[in-house]
C-alpha positions in Angstrom: 8.3 -14.2 -10.2 10.8 -15.2 -7.5 12.4 -12.0 -6.2 15.7 -12.0 -4.2 15.2 -9.1 -1.7 17.8 -6.3 -1.6 15.9 -3.8 0.6 12.6 -3.3 2.2 10.7 -0.4 3.8 8.5 -0.6 6.8 5.0 0.8 6.5 2.4 1.2 9.3 0.2 -1.2 7.3 2.8 -3.9 8.0 2.0 -3.6 11.7 -1.7 -4.0 10.9 -0.9 -7.1 8.8 1.1 -8.6 11.6 -1.8 -8.1 14.1 -4.4 -9.7 11.8 -5.5 -13.2 12.1 -2.7 -14.4 9.8 -0.1 -15.7 12.3 2.2 -17.2 9.7 2.0 -14.5 7.1 5.2 -12.6 6.2 4.5 -8.8 6.0 6.0 -6.3 3.6 4.9 -4.4 0.5 7.7 -1.9 0.0 10.3 -4.2 -1.5 13.2 -3.9 -4.0 15.1 -6.9 -5.3 16.2 -8.8 -8.4 14.3 -11.3 -10.4 15.8 -14.7 -9.5 13.4 -17.0 -11.3 10.6 -16.5 -13.9 7.4 -18.4 -14.3 6.2 -19.8 -17.6 3.5 -17.1 -18.0 5.7 -14.1 -17.4 6.0 -11.5 -20.1 9.2 -11.4 -22.2 10.1 -8.0 -20.8 11.0 -9.7 -17.5 14.6 -10.9 -17.2 16.7 -12.8 -14.6 18.7 -10.3 -12.6 16.4 -7.3 -13.4 15.9 -4.9 -10.5 12.2 -4.6 -9.6 10.1 -3.2 -6.9 6.9 -4.5 -5.3 4.8 -1.6 -4.1 1.6 -1.1 -2.2 -1.5 -3.1 -2.9 -2.7 -4.3 -5.3 0.0 -6.8 -6.0 -0.8 -7.3 -9.6 -3.9 -8.3 -11.6 -4.6 -11.8 -12.8 -5.5 -11.1 -16.5 -8.1 -13.9 -16.3 -11.2 -12.6 -14.4 -14.1 -10.7 -15.9 -12.7 -7.3 -14.8 -9.3 -8.0 -16.3 -10.8 -9.2 -19.6 -12.6 -5.9 -19.8 -9.3 -3.9 -19.2 -10.3 -2.8 -15.7 -7.2 -4.2 -14.0 -7.5 -1.9 -10.9 -10.6 -3.8 -9.8 -9.3 -7.3 -10.6 -11.3 -9.9 -8.6 -8.1 -11.9 -7.8 -5.6 -9.3 -6.8 -3.0 -10.1 -4.2 -2.0 -7.8 -1.3 1.5 -8.5 -0.2 1.7 -9.1 3.5 -2.1 -9.5 3.8 -3.4 -12.1 1.4 0.0 -13.5 0.4 3.5 -13.4 1.9 5.4 -10.1 1.6 9.0 -9.1 1.3 10.3 -9.1 4.9 12.2 -12.2 4.0 15.2 -13.2 1.8 13.0 -14.1 -1.2 9.4 -13.5 -2.2 7.0 -14.5 -4.9 5.2 -11.7 -6.8 3.1 -11.4 -9.9 4.8 -9.8 -12.9 1.8 -7.4 -13.2 2.6 -6.1 -9.7 6.2 -5.2 -10.4 7.8 -1.9 -11.4 11.3 -1.5 -12.8 13.8 0.2 -10.5 16.5 2.3 -12.3 20.1 1.5 -11.4 20.7 5.2 -10.4 18.4 4.8 -7.4 19.8 2.8 -4.5 17.5 -0.1 -3.3 17.4 1.2 0.2 16.1 4.6 -1.1 13.7 3.1 -3.5 11.9 0.6 -1.2 10.2 3.1 1.2 8.8 5.2 -1.7 7.0 2.1 -3.2 4.0 2.8 -1.0 3.7 6.5 -0.3 5.7 7.4 -3.4 3.4 5.5 -5.7 0.3 7.0 -4.0 1.9 10.5 -4.4 2.8 9.9 -8.0 -0.7 8.6 -8.9 -2.2 11.7 -7.3 0.2 14.0 -9.1 -0.4 12.2 -12.4 -4.2 12.6 -12.1 -3.8 16.2 -10.9 -1.5 17.2 -13.7 -4.0 16.3 -16.3 -6.3 19.0 -14.9 -3.8 21.7 -13.9 -0.6 23.5 -15.0 2.8 22.1 -14.1 3.4 24.6 -11.4 0.1 23.8 -9.6 1.0 20.1 -9.9 4.4 20.6 -8.4 2.8 22.5 -5.5 0.4 19.6 -5.1 3.3 17.2 -5.0 5.0 19.2 -2.3 1.8 19.3 -0.3 1.1 15.6 -0.6 4.7 14.7 0.2 4.6 17.0 3.2 1.6 15.1 4.5 3.1 11.6 4.2 6.6 12.3 5.6 7.7 10.4 8.7 10.7 11.2 10.9 12.9 8.7 9.2 12.3 9.7 5.6 12.0 13.5 6.0 15.6 14.3 5.0 15.6 11.8 2.1 12.4 13.4 0.6 13.6 16.9 1.1 17.0 16.0 -0.5 15.2 14.4 -3.5 12.8 17.3 -4.0 15.7 19.8 -3.5 17.6 18.1 -6.4 14.6 17.7 -8.6 13.0 21.1 -8.2 16.0 23.2 -7.4 16.7 25.1 -4.2 15.2 28.6 -5.0 11.9 27.1 -6.4 11.5 24.7 -3.5 12.2 27.4 -1.0 9.5 29.6 -2.5 6.9 26.8 -2.6 7.6 25.9 1.0 7.4 29.5 2.0 4.0 29.9 0.2 2.8 26.7 1.8 3.7 27.9 5.3 2.0 31.2 4.7 -1.3 29.7 3.5 -1.4 27.1 6.3 -1.2 29.7 9.2 
């Protein structure tokens, strides 16, 4: 897929990618854009103009190696890592595998979506796994705890605002108060 970049986030891993022995490599794995061109092997669900995100590694599985043929896509032998093993999204355009893309809803601005494609995906994955084992309230507290641990100075207000709208002011206030009490 050829992606026309609309917004990109900056992750500390980008600095590591730049310092590696890849002097010509373009960093960036928190990217939101629109599909500009589609390859011949792309699934029919992908459409020109569709808003998509490219998140943290892996950058999509190959569907061809032994691991993929066994349905173990997370350990694909040929996964790409945007910014490390292939060019990332700190450019006007980038190439990405269809299996490494996520749909981005129109209600979410590109500049808000891009930074959560790394830490946000990690948080969601942890929440999803945790929610299978615990009640919704415990999972929500776990989300607040994980989100609290990954905030940076430039995204703190955005995360709080989103949680505030999602959870509701009284419930979020109570959870943060409980969290503060247990951490002292």
